[in-house]
C-alpha positions as CSV (number, residue, x, y, z in Angstrom):
1,M,43.2,-16.8,-27.3
2,T,43.9,-20.7,-27.7
3,D,44.8,-23.0,-25.3
4,R,47.8,-25.2,-26.7
5,P,48.8,-28.2,-25.0
6,A,52.2,-28.3,-23.3
7,E,54.9,-29.7,-25.2
8,W,56.5,-32.6,-23.2
9,A,59.0,-35.6,-23.5
10,Y,60.7,-38.2,-21.5
11,V,64.4,-37.5,-21.8
12,T,66.7,-41.0,-21.6
13,R,69.9,-39.4,-23.4
14,P,71.5,-36.3,-23.7
15,A,70.3,-36.2,-27.8
16,D,66.7,-36.3,-26.3
17,L,67.2,-33.4,-24.1
18,G,69.0,-31.4,-27.0
19,G,66.4,-32.3,-29.4
20,F,63.5,-30.9,-27.3
21,L,65.5,-27.9,-26.3
22,R,66.3,-26.6,-30.3
23,R,62.9,-27.5,-31.0
24,R,61.8,-25.0,-28.1
25,R,64.2,-22.5,-29.4
26,T,63.1,-22.5,-33.0
27,Q,59.3,-22.5,-31.9
28,R,60.5,-19.0,-29.9
29,G,61.9,-17.3,-33.3
30,L,65.5,-17.4,-31.5
31,T,68.5,-18.4,-33.4
32,Q,71.1,-20.3,-32.2
33,A,73.4,-16.8,-32.2
34,E,70.7,-15.0,-30.4
35,L,70.5,-18.0,-27.5
36,A,73.7,-18.1,-27.0
37,D,74.4,-14.4,-26.5
38,D,71.4,-14.4,-24.0
39,L,72.9,-16.9,-22.1
40,G,76.7,-15.6,-22.3
41,I,77.8,-18.8,-24.1
42,T,79.4,-19.7,-27.3
43,R,77.3,-20.4,-30.5
44,R,79.4,-23.8,-30.4
45,Y,78.7,-24.8,-27.2
46,L,75.1,-24.4,-27.8
47,V,75.1,-26.6,-30.9
48,E,76.7,-29.2,-28.8
49,I,73.8,-29.3,-26.0
50,E,71.5,-29.5,-28.8
51,Q,73.2,-32.2,-30.2
52,G,73.6,-34.1,-27.6
53,K,77.0,-34.3,-27.5
54,P,78.5,-36.6,-24.7
55,S,80.3,-34.7,-22.0
56,L,81.3,-36.0,-18.7
57,Y,78.7,-34.1,-16.9
58,T,75.8,-35.5,-19.3
59,D,77.3,-39.1,-19.3
60,R,77.2,-39.0,-15.2
61,L,73.7,-37.4,-15.2
62,F,72.2,-39.9,-17.2
63,A,74.0,-42.9,-15.5
64,L,72.7,-41.9,-12.5
65,L,69.2,-41.3,-13.3
66,R,69.4,-45.0,-14.8
67,E,70.9,-46.3,-11.7
68,L,68.1,-44.8,-9.5
69,D,65.4,-45.9,-11.8
70,V,64.7,-41.9,-12.7
71,V,62.7,-41.0,-15.5
72,L,63.3,-37.1,-16.8
73,K,60.3,-35.3,-18.0
74,V,60.6,-32.2,-19.3
75,E,57.7,-29.7,-20.4
76,A,57.4,-26.7,-22.0
77,P,54.0,-24.6,-21.4
């Protein structure tokens, strides 16, 4: 067994987070339909998350992070 370094990224906008999640999903061999079904959401909603489609929630969340000078880092072991 080889130790694989953790994959990580700084997230400054919804598209950064969506891209990271998309890469992680594909690395795990999951289709959008499979993951959406596992989560109990529609495939279309998952597509919007992966594309970083703006929403009121994400707009406010990332505005809050910027206002407070907070850096969000995501990591997949």
